[in-house]
ZAMARGU-4260 file (C-alpha; in steps of 0.2 Angstrom, whole numbers, plus 5000, padded with zeros to 4 digits):
<rodrens>
0) 4937/4603/4889 | 4936/4598/4908 | 4919/4593/4914 | 4918/4609/4927 | 4921/4622/4914
5) 4910/4614/4901 | 4897/4615/4915 | 4901/4633/4920 | 4901/4638/4902 | 4885/4632/4899
10) 4877/4639/4915 | 4884/4655/4912 | 4877/4657/4895 | 4859/4650/4901 | 4858/4661/4914
15) 4863/4678/4903 | 4849/4671/4892 | 4836/4666/4902 | 4839/4670/4919 | 4827/4684/4920
20) 4813/4670/4913 | 4820/4654/4924 | 4829/4663/4938 | 4840/4651/4947 | 4835/4638/4936
25) 4843/4644/4922 | 4861/4641/4926 | 4855/4624/4933 | 4847/4618/4918 | 4861/4625/4907
30) 4875/4620/4917 | 4866/4601/4914 | 4866/4603/4895 | 4885/4609/4896 | 4891/4594/4900
35) 4879/4580/4894 | 4887/4579/4879 | 4901/4570/4887 | 4890/4555/4890 | 4897/4547/4875
40) 4911/4542/4888 | 4899/4526/4891 | 4903/4520/4873 | 4915/4506/4873 | 4921/4488/4867
45) 4932/4475/4877 | 4932/4467/4859 | 4936/4484/4849 | 4949/4495/4860 | 4946/4509/4847
50) 4929/4510/4847 | 4931/4523/4862 | 4942/4535/4855 | 4931/4533/4839 | 4915/4539/4845
55) 4919/4551/4860 | 4916/4570/4853 | 4908/4562/4839 | 4890/4564/4835 | 4884/4570/4852
60) 4895/4585/4849 | 4889/4587/4832 | 4879/4604/4827 | 4867/4594/4818 | 4864/4585/4836
65) 4860/4599/4847 | 4842/4601/4847 | 4841/4582/4850 | 4852/4584/4865 | 4844/4600/4869
70) 4827/4590/4872 | 4835/4576/4881 | 4845/4588/4893 | 4827/4599/4896 | 4818/4581/4901
75) 4825/4579/4918 | 4817/4598/4922 | 4800/4596/4915 | 4797/4583/4925 | 4796/4594/4938
80) 4778/4601/4939 | 4782/4619/4943 | 4793/4620/4926 | 4781/4613/4914 | 4772/4629/4909
85) 4789/4637/4908 | 4794/4621/4893 | 4799/4635/4881 | 4814/4643/4891 | 4819/4628/4901
90) 4820/4621/4883 | 4830/4634/4878 | 4840/4636/4893 | 4846/4618/4890 | 4849/4620/4869
95) 4859/4635/4875 | 4870/4625/4887 | 4872/4610/4875 | 4878/4620/4859 | 4891/4629/4871
100) 4900/4612/4873 | 4906/4606/4854 | 4912/4624/4851 | 4923/4623/4868 | 4929/4606/4863
105) 4933/4612/4845 | 4945/4626/4852 | 4956/4611/4857 | 4969/4600/4852 | 4960/4582/4853
110) 4945/4586/4839 | 4928/4587/4838 | 4914/4579/4823 | 4906/4597/4824 | 4899/4592/4806
115) 4893/4574/4808 | 4886/4567/4799 | 4889/4577/4783 | 4909/4578/4785 | 4921/4566/4796
120) 4932/4581/4799 | 4939/4583/4817 | 4940/4600/4820 | 4953/4606/4831 | 4959/4624/4832
125) 4972/4621/4846 | 4969/4637/4853 | 4967/4630/4872 | 4970/4617/4882 | 4958/4606/4891
130) 4963/4613/4907 | 4961/4632/4907 | 4960/4639/4927 | 4960/4658/4921 | 4946/4655/4908
135) 4936/4644/4921 | 4940/4657/4935 | 4932/4670/4924 | 4917/4660/4920 | 4915/4655/4940
140) 4915/4674/4945 | 4903/4679/4934 | 4889/4666/4936 | 4890/4668/4955 | 4888/4687/4954
145) 4875/4686/4941 | 4864/4674/4952 | 4868/4682/4969 | 4862/4700/4961 | 4849/4693/4950
150) 4856/4701/4935 | 4861/4695/4918 | 4877/4707/4915 | 4890/4698/4926 | 4887/4685/4914
155) 4888/4693/4901 | 4904/4701/4906 | 4912/4684/4909 | 4906/4678/4892 | 4914/4692/4884
160) 4930/4691/4895 | 4931/4672/4890 | 4928/4676/4872 | 4944/4689/4873 | 4954/4675/4881
165) 4952/4663/4868 | 4956/4677/4855 | 4973/4682/4864 | 4976/4664/4862 | 4973/4663/4845
170) 4985/4677/4840 | 4998/4668/4852 | 4996/4653/4842 | 4998/4662/4826 | 5014/4672/4832
175) 5021/4655/4839 | 5017/4648/4820 | 5030/4662/4815 | 5044/4658/4828 | 5041/4640/4821
180) 5045/4645/4804 | 5061/4654/4809 | 5066/4638/4819 | 5065/4628/4803 | 5073/4638/4793
185) 5088/4639/4805 | 5088/4620/4802 | 5088/4621/4784 | 5071/4612/4784 | 5057/4613/4772
190) 5041/4613/4783 | 5030/4600/4774 | 5014/4600/4788 | 5016/4613/4803 | 5006/4613/4818
195) 5007/4620/4834 | 4997/4615/4851 | 4994/4624/4868 | 5002/4619/4884 | 4993/4615/4899
200) 4983/4631/4907 | 4993/4645/4897 | 4993/4654/4882 | 5012/4660/4883 | 5021/4640/4880
205) 5018/4629/4865 | 5021/4615/4859 | 5028/4616/4840 | 5028/4600/4829 | 5032/4599/4811
210) 5035/4588/4800 | 5049/4589/4786 | 5054/4574/4774 | 5047/4561/4785 | 5052/4567/4802
215) 5042/4574/4816 | 5052/4590/4825 | 5046/4596/4842 | 5052/4612/4852 | 5045/4623/4865
220) 5041/4640/4861 | 5037/4654/4874 | 5030/4669/4864 | 5029/4684/4874 | 5029/4698/4860
225) 5038/4694/4843 | 5055/4702/4850 | 5057/4691/4866 | 5051/4673/4860 | 5062/4660/4867
230) 5063/4642/4862 | 5070/4625/4869 | 5074/4609/4858 | 5065/4595/4862 | 5064/4579/4851
235) 5065/4572/4832 | 5056/4556/4828 | 5053/4548/4812 | 5035/4548/4806 | 5026/4532/4805
240) 5015/4527/4789 | 5007/4510/4787 | 5021/4507/4775 | 5032/4507/4789 | 5024/4492/4800
245) 5031/4475/4801 | 5027/4463/4786 | 5014/4454/4797 | 5004/4469/4804 | 5002/4477/4786
250) 4996/4457/4781 | 4984/4459/4796 | 4967/4466/4788 | 4961/4471/4807 | 4978/4479/4811
255) 4978/4488/4794 | 4963/4494/4798 | 4965/4500/4817 | 4982/4510/4812 | 4971/4519/4800
260) 4960/4524/4815 | 4971/4527/4826 | 4980/4538/4814 | 4963/4547/4809 | 4961/4550/4827
265) 4979/4558/4829 | 4976/4569/4816 | 4990/4559/4807 | 5004/4564/4820 | 5008/4546/4824
270) 5027/4542/4829 | 5035/4527/4839 | 5038/4530/4858 | 5058/4533/4859 | 5060/4520/4876
275) 5048/4509/4868 | 5047/4506/4849 | 5033/4494/4849 | 5021/4507/4856 | 5013/4518/4842
280) 5009/4535/4848 | 4998/4552/4847 | 5013/4565/4845 | 5001/4579/4848 | 5005/4576/4867
285) 5021/4570/4877 | 5024/4565/4895 | 5041/4573/4894 | 5045/4590/4887 | 5062/4585/4882
290) 5059/4567/4872 | 5043/4561/4865 | 5035/4549/4877 | 5017/4548/4872 | 5003/4549/4883
295) 4992/4536/4874 | 4995/4523/4858 | 4992/4507/4852 | 5003/4491/4850 | 5000/4478/4838
300) 5001/4460/4840 | 4998/4452/4821 | 4988/4437/4820 | 4981/4437/4838 | 4961/4437/4842
305) 4962/4453/4846 | 4978/4462/4837 | 4977/4480/4844 | 4981/4484/4862 | 4976/4502/4867
310) 4990/4508/4878 | 4986/4523/4890 | 4998/4532/4901 | 4987/4546/4906 | 4987/4540/4925
315) 5006/4546/4923 | 5004/4562/4917 | 5008/4577/4930 | 5010/4594/4930 | 5026/4598/4936
320) 5021/4615/4942 | 5039/4622/4948 | 5046/4618/4931 | 5030/4626/4922 | 5031/4641/4933
325) 5050/4642/4926 | 5046/4641/4908 | 5032/4652/4912 | 5041/4665/4921 | 5055/4665/4908
330) 5069/4658/4921 | 5071/4641/4912 | 5090/4640/4908 | 5085/4628/4894 | 5077/4642/4885
335) 5085/4653/4873 | 5083/4667/4860 | 5078/4661/4843 | 5092/4656/4830 | 5100/4671/4822
340) 5095/4683/4833
</rodrens>
């Protein structure tokens, strides 16, 4: 999730729980705790391009690490003489803020190691995107009113509304998965593995991806009630397995290891870029809505001292506001009714 939303959620939760005891310090402590888990972005290595994605959203985001993270988040505040007598509520506010981070990240697509070190499962519920303006605004308004009025109830209302927003996204995703089944059936496909990913800043548009007979089929689905669902076909690409790598790549132990790491990071959704087949990308995301253009991926150079190249096109990722609005408003002519309707 974006740092602002993390800070606001941590601040709002801490203000609701500890505002009466800590006053305005509660939200500041909670906000710091809410962003601290992303300190793992400093982990990286020039000799291992995949180290950063391996450890981002890993141990610092886990349930088991929350007590440690809460204590670290509280430490700077306990350096202040006036707060030391209140060390218990300070520690509680920091821990509450810290605890919100992993749960919010798990609601997105990226994947979060909530169960580390007991499980290597990457928890990703695919309910909301990393940029959620409406959720952020709810938290901001609730926090401002809570602090200004010195009342916990605006913060409580913001948290309830935020939970309702996520709940609505859960319902929308399930509706979109039902639509995906209709689309696959119209093509005569058996779905071997389905998934549904929210698109930026909304719960109406979804990126549908499913695997059938070794290929990944991607569509855009607009869900606003089961009878008014619309869709737009996008692209189809072959799923990449280790056996699909070149003989030279399969003979390189480092390449095989890094391919397995990247496949794990991408939850198995890996495919070659349409325009540049040398890039194996994370098919959960695409720079284009009409074709598969990976935002990030890997390129292998078997036999080289550093055989794995991290390919990152994040800087090219732009949200076409006018096109997105046409999709949201239902005026994009590329969308049509579901097959057979």
